[in-house]
N, C-alpha and C positions, 0 to 999 in steps of 0.2 A: 288682700292687694294678693295676687300669685304671683310665683315665680315662674319664668318660661325659657325654654330654648326654641328658640328661632331655627328652621331649617331651612336650607336649602333644597332644592328636589335631586333635578340630573344632576349627576356626578360624585354629591353628598351622600346620599338616601339610595336611588337610583343608577344606574348603567347612565351614561348618557349616550342613548341614543340620537340621532341626526332628526331631530323633530319627530320624538316621541307620539304617533301619530293611530297608535291601536293601541287599547286595553294590552294585548300580548306580547307588545313589543317593550313594556314595562317590567323591570327583572330588578329585584332590589339587591345593592350592594350585600357581598359577605360583611356580617356581620352589623348590618343596619339594622333588621330588627331586634336582636340581643340591645344594641347600645338604643333606640326609642323604649323598651320595655324595662331597662335599668334608669333611666330618664322617669317613667311613668311612674317604676317603684318607688323612687322619693321625691315624688310630688311635684313635680313641673309641667306645665303645660306644655303641650308639642302644637307650634305654630308652622306651619309650610308656607316660604314664601319664595315663589316662585316667579321667573320669565317667563311666557309662553306666545312667543312672537308668532308659533305656528301659527296661529289662528289669525290673525292678520293676513298673514300670508297665504288663506285659504287652504290650506294640508291640513286642517279640521276644524271642529267645531266646540262651542260650548258643552255640547251634549256629547261630544266623546272626550272632550276633554273631562266630567263629571266621570265616564265613565273611566276613564282610566285611572283618577284619583278613588273612586271604589273598588279598583283592582287593586291599587295599594294601600287599601287600607284592609280588605281581605288577607293581602299578602302579608300585612304586618300582624294581623290576626293571630296567624301560625303562630307568633312568638310570646303570645299575651300581652302585644304591644296595641298601640292605636295613638292617634293624633287627634288633638282637639277641632283642631280648624285650618282648613287649607284657603291660603289667598294666591290667584295669581294675576298677574298682566297680560292680556291678552294682546298689547298692542305691539307695532313696527319699530324698532327701534328711532330709526326714523318721524316716529309720531310724535316726539318732545313732549309725549304723557307725562303726570306724577307720578303713576302707579309704578312705572319700572325701577327696576333695581338698578342704580345703588340709590336714586329716591328711596324717601324712606313711606312713603303714604300709605302703604299696605301692612310698614309694621305700626306706624300710629293707627290705623283701622283695628287691628289685632290687639293693642294694646288698649285702648277705650272697650271694645267687644266684651277681650274677657281679662279685664280688671288688676293687669299685668305691673306690677313693678320693674322698671329697665334695671335699677339698680340691683337685681337679686338674679340677674337675666343674662341670657348668652344668646349670642348667633352661631352656627354651625355652617360653614360652605366651602365650597373647593374654588372659589375664586374672589378677585380683591374689590367686586361690586358686592359680594356680601359682606365684605370686613367693612366696606364703606358704610353701609347701612348702620351694624355696630356702631361704628364710632359717629353716626346722627344721629342714633337714639339713644347713644350712652351707654348701652350694655356693652357686657365685655367677648371677644373675637377668639372662634377657636376656625384654624382653616383646618381643612384635610389635605394632606400634602401627596398634591400629584403633580405632573409635569406643568399643566398649563396654570395654574395655581403658584405654586413655586417659582415658577419665572416672572408670573406676575408680580408676585411678590418683593424679588431682585430690585425691580424697576418704583416701588411703593417708599411710601415713607409713611404709612400706614403704622403702629405697633400693634403686634397682637399679642395675645393672651395667652394662646397656646398653640401648638401645631400638633396634630393628630395624625396618625397614618387612616385611621377610620373611624368611623362613627359609635365604634363600641368602646376605641381608646379614649374619644372625645367624650364621652358618655362619663367613663370614670373620670378623667380628669375634671370635669364641671362638679360629679358628685362632691369628689373630695375638698375642691375651690371653695362648693357652697357651703363646705361645714368649717373649714376653717378659720 
């Protein structure tokens, strides 16, 4: 069984561009590459789980999504960092699909595909829907402190394991927590 870190994409790893529609719109957040590299070096599988309703809205298609994710992989490689898998929900929020966060279907698919031990795993995101996935699958939760996520946190009864300023500080906490 593998330990893993599930990562939200927009607002956690990359700047939250309004419906990132083109590869050139994707930008890693400061310290994101270093954070992923630290997790790689400490034996964590890295799984990106992201809602991408821009596909259902007609802003881009699956091919463009693949190009965007290929750019993200290239950008991470500049830091000697990599992700093991990327799962995304292409549906509109009103469709009621089973794969849109906070529902855990994509996380469960990753758990099966990559033989992940959720008891040794973490979910890092910038929104409470990400923390709900962590709660739903039974792994630890780390929120990236941004204005939107912190406002949602104030209204939520979900207990978090850690609040981080960025992905690198989240990675450092995860590494320390996993060895204690």
